[in-house]
C-alpha positions, 0 to 999 in steps of 0.5 A: 464506522468510516465512509466507504467506498471512497475514490481518491484521484491524484497525479504523479509528479510526471503528470500521470493521473491515477485513481484509488478506489474499491475493487469491484465485482466487475473487475474480476477478469482484469484483476485475475489477469494482472495478478497472473501476469505479475506472479513472478514479479510479485512472489519474492515479496508475497506474504506466506502462511507458516503452515503452508496453507494459502488463503481460500477465498473466491473473488466474490468473497474477497471483494465482500471481505474488503468492503466489510473490513473497510466499513468497520474501519479495520482497513482501507483496501484501495485498488490502483488504476492508471489509464482506467486499468488496474495496475496495483493495490494500496492498502491501509490495514491494522487500523487502531483507534482510541488513543493510538490512531495508527495503521500500516500501509502495504502495496504492490504494483504491476511490473509494466508501470514500475518506474512511473512514480505510481506507487510513491504517489499512491502511498502519499495519497493514502497517508494523506487520506489516513491523516485527513478524512480518517483522523489517524495520527501515524502511518507505518510502512514495514520494508525488507532490508533488501528491498532497496528501491522501496527503501529509497521511496520512504526516504524520499517521502520523509518517513522516519526510520524506526529500526529493525523488527527481526523475523517480523513477517513470513514472506516467500516461505521464511520469517523475514526481518523488516525495517519500520518507517513511520510518519505522524501528522507533526512530521508533515509540517502543515503540508500534505504528504502529496504536496511535499512529495511533488515539491521535493520530487527529483527526476531520478526517483523511481517506483518501488518493487512490490512489498507485502505485509501480513493481514491482507489476503492478497499479500499487499 
């Protein structure tokens, strides 16, 4: 069992405050609107089911699912907020305990906030949460080889390239190759990832387009 709900407040290198926290029942209309407005922006990276059937969850069931998964330690389903508005989601999922102590991260951000450093800041924050409060040792991110801005972000955050997984996930109707990038506690050299990101940030670093991972009903 892990502590949930959790709220994490951080700031991008440009000074934009963002908040990571749970998706709430009262967010229904706002969440649906953001997803609808960004459907075309997201669909290229959305996870799909090989049998053609999508998730069949009501919003209330989705919130209950997120909270249940979080409380049992299987995932950490953060919602990203900037200026009090939902602008994306950032999930840790596939959490393994015992001798592995590992998880994967997946996320999406709304098109209007792309380029503001929100997604890389949120990714750094959830890695720090995973390796800090949760006590995990390793976090991986799986990225399609054609997602060049996302590849740039993991390079800037210092993720280690662990190679290609062929036909790894069913994305937008086809099995797609992904590259796996990972960090362990030892890679951070005593800093948090957010500290290292702020310290090494260059003005040209942008945000990432959304990329998606299996195991999450929203495709984040």
